N, C-alpha and C positions, 0 to 999 in steps of 0.2 A: 736673884732678887726680884726680877720682873715677873719670872714664873711664878714666883710666891704670891705676888700682888694679883696677878690675873686669877690665880687659883681662889685667892680670898674673895674676889668679886664674883666668881662663878658660884662659890659656895653660899654667898650672902643672897644671889638670886634665887638659888635653889631653896634656900630656907624662907625667903619671902615670896609667898605665892601670890600676894597682891600685885607685886612688881611684874610678875610673868603676865597677869591679867591685863595690867595697865598697858604693858607693851603690845600684847596681842590685839588689844582695842585699838591702840594708835595705828598700828600697821594695817588693821582692817579699814580704819577710818581713811587713811591715805589712799587705800586702793578704792574705796568708794567715791572719793573726791576725784581721783584720776579718771574714773570711768565716766562721771558726771561731766567732767571737763571736756573729755573727748566727744561725748554726745552733743554737748552745747555749742562746741566750736567746729565740729565736723560739718562738711558740706552736705546738704540735703540734696538727694537725687530727684529731681522732679520728673514725672512720667512724661515720656515722649508721646504727645498727643498726635504726631504726624507719623508714627512708626508704620511702616509698610506702604506709605503714600508716594515715596520717592520713585520715579521712573527716569531711566536713562535711555533715550531714544537711540542712541549710538548701539545699544545691544539689540535692538528690534530686527527681527528678520525682514527681508523684503516682502512686499505684497505678492500674492499669487500672480502669475504671468498673465493669466486671462482677466480682462478687465470687467466682463460681463456686457449685458445690454445697455446698462446705464453706468454713468460715472459722475462723481461729485466734482463740482468746480468752485473755486473761491475767487471771486471777482473776475471770472473768466479763465483763471489758471486751473487746468485739470489737477486733480490730487486724488490720493488713495488714503482711505482711512486706516490709521494703524493704532489709534488708542481713542477708547471712549471712556470718559469718566462722569459718573453720574452721582449726585449727592442730594439727599432731601434738604430742604431749608427749614431751619428752626427746629420746632418740635414735631415736624411732620412724620409719617410712618417711614420706615426704612423701605427701600426699594430693592430688587433683586435683579441679577443681570438678565433674566428671562423677560424682564420688562423693558429692557433697552430698546429694541426694535419699536415698540409701540411709542415709547417717550420720544424717540428721535424722529418717528413720523409725525408726532404732535409738534415737534419743532420746525419741522420742514417737510412737506409731503415727499414721499419716496426716499427720504434719508435712511430710514429703518431698514428698508429692503437692501441697501448697499452693504450690510454687515455679512451677508452671505456670500458676496463676491470678493470683498476685500479682506475679510476674516481678521478684523482687528481684536486686540485685547480689549476687554470690557472690564472696568474696575468700578466698584461701588465704594465711595468714601462715606465716612461718618457724616452725620448731619452736621450743616454748617450754620453757625448762629449769625454770622456776617454775610449778607448777601453781596455787599461791594467788596468784601475781602475774599471771596472765592477766586475770582480771576487772578489777582496777584498771587495768591497761594498756588494755584494750579501752574502759572508760569514759572513760579520759583521751584516748585517740586518736580516738575516734568522738564528734564534737562535736554536741551538740543546740543548736538555736537557742533553745530555752527553758530552757537550763541556769540553775539557781539559781531559777526561778519555782516557786510552790507548786503549780502544775498545768503539765502540757504534754501534747501530742499525742503525743509521743515517748516509747516505753518501750524501755529497754535492759536485756537479760539477758546474762550471761556467766558462763561457769564450766566445770566438769568434767562430762563425761558418760562412760559407759562404753560401748564398741562391742566386743562379742566378748570381754568381760573386760579389755579394755585401755582406758586413759583416752584421751580426744580432748577438746580444748578448743573450745567453741563460743560464739559471740557473736551475738546477735540484735538488730537495731535494728528496732522495729515501730511503725507508725503507727496510733494510736488513732482511732475514729470521732469521739471528742470529748476535749477536754483532761481529764486525770485525774491522781490524785496518786501513781500507781505510780512513776514516775521510773525509777532504776536498782537492778537487783536482782543480787546476787551469788549465783550458783546452785551448789550441791552436787549430787551424783550423784542423790539421791532427789528433789530439788526440781523437776526439770522436769514430771514426770508430776502433781505436786500443784499446780504453778502454771499450766501450759498446758493447754487443752482445744481439741481439733478438733471442732467442732459442725457439723451439717447446717444449711444455710440455706434448703433448700426442705421 
């Protein structure tokens, strides 16, 4: 009895082509609605503007054993340069790693020459629209293994410097000879020469 009823329904569907078209259209409409729902409610992936800018100082190799004829000091504490980050400000033209020594010498006379003896990593970041925001970004993305401790071998400086009357953003990660309390410093244009000293070692 049930089989006969089902068979009658199937035969009716076969005989009524409009019903098949309506059913196909309904199924197609449901598929389209499902896809639109997924698109509208799905999470949009925003591009990572900081990709490739993270640095973990714990993974950095030690500096060369030889200090060289001159060494950098931070408020009198001897340090070695392990990372240099340079970024143009606003819509200024991009810089290259080859320009790093000249830029650092403009920040502080003799600073660029220390790149040869300390052999730090030199990274060029994309242009930064916010000058005050560069230092916090540098300190956040360049991670020290001693973060939060009262003393650390790592000293980080970041801020604005002027090169030929134009601002440029500079960040330095420095390894001290011994743990110290300096930590992270946010640098203004005039702070570099007051904070850093290039001294003779011989």
